[in-house]
N, C-alpha and C positions, 0 to 999 in steps of 0.2 A: 340527475342532480348536473348539474353546469359543470363545464372543465376548464381551465385555464392555465395556460402553460407560460410560467415567468422564467425568460429568458435575461438571466441576472446573475454577475458573477461577484455582486457585495452581498455574503450571507446575512450581515445586518438588516438590509435592505429587506432581503428576502423573509425574513423572519418576522418583519414588523408587518409587512403586506400581507403574508400567506395569513397569519392570525388574522387578520381583520377580513379576509377574504371567507376563512373557514369559518368566522362566526354568523357571516350572512350565506353559509350553506352552498359555498363553492369550494369545489374540490382543485386541490392547485397540485402540478407536476412543476419542477422544478431544471432547471440546465443551466450548468453554470459558465458556457460558454458556447460559441455560435454552432461548431459543429454538431455538439451534445443536443442544440436546439432547434437544429433542422431535421434530424434523427428524431429527437421526440414528437417534434409535429406530427409527422407523417407516421408515427408507431402510436400516439395517444388521440390523435385527432382530436384536438379540445376545439372548445366553441370559440376562445380567444386567447391570443396569442399578445403577451405584454413584454416587449422587447427592450432591452438598452442599447445603446449604439457602441459603447467603448468596452469590446467583450475581447477575451482571449481568442488566439487563433482566427477568428474571422470576423469583422468587424460585424453589427447589427445592421448597416447597411446592405450590406452583402447579402446576409440572413433573411433579410426583409424582399431583397430581390430575388432571391433562389425561392423561398417559399410562393412569394407571389407570381411565380413563373412556372410552377410544378403543378401539372393536374389534380395530385392528391390534396395539396391545400391551398390552393390559389384564392377560396372561398372564405377561407378562416381570415376575420378580421385580427388586424396586426394595429396593436395600441404602442406606438413610442413612448417610451419612460426614460428621458435622459438630461443628463445637465448642459450638453451642448445645444444651447437654446438661440444660435445665432442664425439668421436668415438663410446663411447658406447650405447648414446643416438641416434644417427645416425642408428647405427645397429637395436636398438630396434623399431625406426621407419620403418627402411625396411621391418623389420620378422613381424610387424605388418600389413602391406601391403601399406605404402605410394610410392606415385608415384615419389616424388620429394621433395629436401629437402633444405628449405632457412633459411638460419642462419640469426638472428637480430642480430646489426641493418643490417635492408636491404639498397639497391640501388632501389629507387623507379622506374628510369626508366627501370633496369633488372629486377626486380620481375614484373612490367607490360609486358614486352616482354616474361617473361615463363607464366605468366597467358595467353596472349594471345595465345600463341602457343597451350597451352592444349586446348583452346577453338576454335580452327580453325581459329581464326580472324583476 
């Protein structure tokens, strides 16, 4: 079973996305802030990370940079999911190593299709 790490502080968003992922046979691990997210990525070794940019403790930009420069996690694809959709935020996310960027609010069918592409399912 494929595993996705969702690093997101909004419980409402987590609930909706987690339900959709589980219906598609995808296991979900959740971290509510950047520090927990980095630790969970190293511990859980997910197949994909869905990362918000506006997080408590450390930002998603910093989380992405940490994950993409760590030998244990740099190969894991990171998909940013954020309301920060301006060109500066997109550029910063790309510079931090993000593999893809999805703006919020997002289309659930389109987002699931993108997730499945990265999971190769």
